[in-house]
C-alpha positions as CSV (number, residue, x, y, z in Angstrom):
1,M,9.6,-14.9,24.2
2,T,11.4,-12.7,21.6
3,Q,9.6,-14.5,18.7
4,N,6.3,-12.9,19.8
5,M,7.6,-9.4,20.5
6,G,5.3,-6.6,19.5
7,L,7.5,-4.5,17.3
8,G,6.8,-0.7,17.8
9,L,8.8,2.2,16.5
10,V,11.6,1.5,14.0
11,Y,14.1,4.3,13.1
12,T,17.7,4.5,11.8
13,L,20.2,6.7,13.6
14,E,23.8,7.7,12.8
15,N,26.9,8.1,14.9
16,G,29.7,9.4,12.8
17,D,30.0,7.0,9.9
18,Q,28.1,4.2,11.8
19,R,24.4,3.5,11.3
20,F,22.2,2.0,14.0
21,L,18.7,0.7,14.0
22,C,16.6,1.8,17.0
23,Y,13.4,0.0,17.8
24,S,11.0,-0.7,20.6
25,S,9.1,-3.8,21.6
26,I,6.5,-4.9,24.1
27,E,7.0,-8.4,25.5
28,E,4.7,-9.7,28.2
29,S,3.7,-6.1,29.0
30,N,7.4,-5.1,29.3
31,F,8.3,-2.1,27.2
32,N,11.9,-1.6,26.1
33,I,14.0,0.3,23.6
34,F,16.7,-1.4,21.6
35,V,19.6,-0.2,19.5
36,T,21.5,-2.5,17.1
37,N,24.3,-2.3,14.5
38,T,23.1,-5.7,13.2
39,S,25.9,-7.5,15.1
40,E,25.3,-6.2,18.6
41,I,22.2,-5.1,20.5
42,W,21.8,-2.7,23.4
43,S,18.7,-2.5,25.6
44,T,17.2,-0.2,28.2
45,D,16.3,-3.4,30.1
46,F,13.5,-1.6,32.0
47,T,12.3,-3.2,35.2
48,E,8.7,-2.4,36.3
49,E,9.9,0.1,38.8
50,K,12.3,1.8,36.4
51,L,9.6,2.0,33.7
52,E,7.2,3.6,36.2
53,E,9.9,6.2,37.1
54,Q,10.4,7.0,33.4
55,I,6.6,7.4,32.9
56,H,6.3,9.7,35.9
57,R,9.2,11.9,34.6
58,S,7.6,12.2,31.2
59,G,4.4,13.7,32.6
60,V,2.0,11.0,31.4
61,S,0.0,8.5,33.4
62,S,0.1,5.3,31.5
63,T,2.5,3.0,29.5
64,E,0.4,3.5,26.3
65,S,0.7,7.3,26.6
66,Y,4.4,7.0,27.3
67,I,5.0,4.8,24.2
68,E,3.1,7.3,22.1
69,K,5.1,10.2,23.5
70,I,8.3,8.4,22.6
71,R,7.0,7.7,19.1
72,E,6.1,11.4,18.6
73,A,9.5,12.4,19.9
74,F,11.3,10.2,17.4
75,E,9.2,11.7,14.6
76,C,9.5,15.4,15.6
77,S,12.4,15.8,18.0
78,V,16.2,15.8,17.8
79,I,17.5,12.3,18.7
80,S,21.2,11.7,19.4
81,L,23.1,8.5,20.0
82,E,26.5,8.1,21.7
83,L,28.7,5.1,22.3
84,Q,30.4,5.3,25.7
85,D,32.1,2.6,27.8
86,G,30.4,-0.3,26.0
87,R,26.9,1.2,26.4
88,V,24.6,3.4,24.2
89,I,23.3,6.7,25.4
90,L,20.2,7.8,23.7
91,K,19.0,11.4,24.1
92,I,15.7,13.0,23.1
93,K,15.6,16.8,23.0
94,D,12.1,18.3,22.7
95,D,10.7,21.7,23.4
96,S,8.6,20.3,26.3
97,W,10.4,17.1,27.2
98,N,14.0,15.9,27.4
99,A,15.0,12.3,28.1
100,T,18.1,10.3,28.3
101,F,18.2,6.5,28.1
102,D,21.1,4.2,29.0
103,L,21.2,1.0,26.9
104,Y,23.4,-1.9,27.9
105,K,24.9,-4.5,25.6
106,L,23.1,-7.9,25.6
107,P,24.9,-11.2,25.8
108,V,25.8,-12.9,22.5
109,S,23.3,-15.7,22.9
110,E,20.4,-13.3,23.5
111,T,21.6,-11.0,20.7
112,R,21.5,-13.8,18.1
113,T,17.9,-14.7,19.1
114,R,16.7,-11.1,19.1
115,L,18.3,-10.3,15.8
116,Q,16.6,-13.3,14.3
117,A,13.2,-12.2,15.7
118,L,13.8,-8.7,14.5
119,V,14.5,-9.8,10.9
120,F,11.4,-11.9,10.7
121,N,9.2,-9.2,12.3
122,L,10.5,-6.6,9.8
123,A,9.9,-9.1,6.9
124,D,6.3,-9.6,8.2
125,Q,5.7,-5.8,8.3
126,V,7.0,-5.4,4.7
127,S,4.8,-8.2,3.5
128,D,1.8,-6.8,5.2
129,L,2.5,-3.3,3.8
130,K,2.8,-4.7,0.2
131,K,-0.6,-6.4,0.6
132,R,-2.2,-3.2,1.9
133,L,-0.7,-1.2,-1.0
134,K,-2.0,-3.8,-3.5
135,V,-5.5,-3.6,-2.0
136,A,-5.4,0.2,-2.1
137,E,-4.2,0.2,-5.7
138,C,-7.0,-2.2,-6.8
139,T,-9.6,-0.1,-5.0
140,A,-8.3,3.1,-6.5
141,T,-8.3,1.6,-10.0
142,S,-11.9,0.1,-9.7
143,C,-13.2,3.4,-8.4
144,S,-11.3,5.8,-10.7
145,P,-13.5,8.3,-12.6
146,E,-11.9,7.4,-15.9
147,K,-12.8,3.7,-15.6
148,N,-16.3,4.5,-14.4
149,F,-16.8,6.9,-17.3
150,M,-15.7,4.3,-19.8
151,N,-17.9,1.6,-18.3
152,S,-20.9,3.9,-18.4
153,Q,-20.2,4.8,-22.1
154,R,-19.8,1.2,-23.0
155,L,-23.3,0.5,-21.5
156,L,-24.9,3.4,-23.3
157,M,-23.4,2.8,-26.7
158,P,-25.4,0.5,-29.1
159,D,-23.8,-2.8,-30.1
160,L,-22.9,-2.4,-33.8
161,D,-21.5,-5.8,-34.3
162,F,-24.2,-7.7,-36.2
163,R,-22.5,-11.0,-35.4
164,K,-23.4,-10.5,-31.8
165,N,-27.0,-9.7,-32.6
166,K,-28.0,-13.1,-33.8
167,G,-31.7,-12.5,-33.0
168,T,-32.0,-9.6,-35.5
169,S,-32.7,-9.9,-39.2
170,A,-31.8,-7.7,-42.1
171,K,-34.5,-5.4,-43.4
172,I,-36.0,-6.7,-46.7
173,I,-36.9,-4.0,-49.2
174,K,-39.7,-5.0,-51.6
175,R,-39.2,-4.0,-55.3
176,V,-42.1,-2.6,-57.1
177,P,-43.0,-4.5,-60.4
178,G,-41.4,-2.8,-63.3
179,E,-38.9,-0.9,-61.2
180,S,-35.4,-0.4,-62.5
181,L,-32.8,-2.5,-60.8
182,I,-30.1,0.0,-61.7
183,N,-32.0,3.1,-60.6
184,P,-34.5,2.2,-57.9
185,G,-37.5,4.4,-58.0
186,F,-37.7,4.6,-61.7
187,K,-39.6,2.2,-63.9
188,S,-37.6,0.3,-66.4
189,K,-38.2,0.8,-70.1
190,K,-40.2,-1.7,-72.1
191,T,-38.2,-4.4,-73.9
192,A,-37.5,-3.5,-77.6
193,M,-39.7,-5.3,-80.1
194,G,-38.6,-6.4,-83.6
195,V,-40.5,-5.4,-86.9
196,D,-43.3,-7.6,-88.0
197,F,-43.0,-7.8,-91.8
198,E,-46.3,-9.8,-92.2
199,D,-48.3,-6.8,-91.1
200,S,-46.7,-4.5,-93.6
């Protein structure tokens, strides 16, 4: 049963120099609040009638609204935890709603099972969160203005690497007959001739 618990709110609370983990879960439509110091667990152990009474006192009309009200209280209100006669007293103080929960210690066998389920549920949540963050980072990177600008510039810039343009050929410049090789555009001088002594 505890292996398939729907883990809800998870918060850390302090009592003196001790730290506690407070969390809620829904198992087979049964909602409960738990507190643990990693070696012991205390639970509200709500019966259907007791839960209905708590919902009525809170001023809401459904279990879902009650759970959301408690979640908001943990985020915005003052939460205190006391240890008294082997039980945990959890108090919520809000401007519009005050609540007190008595949590009773669970047997050792059930505590071991619930702690195991809690650890694996938290591990699953961390793993899921990492996956979501990775997807978000990849999406943000692929859609960043800088990357889009670079990609657009790369598409607009001509490819100046001739090795990649195998289909193009170099332009051949034809040389005019008699044109100087050293100074293109100027005609070369005639080749010097020797003196013909027979004509003299």
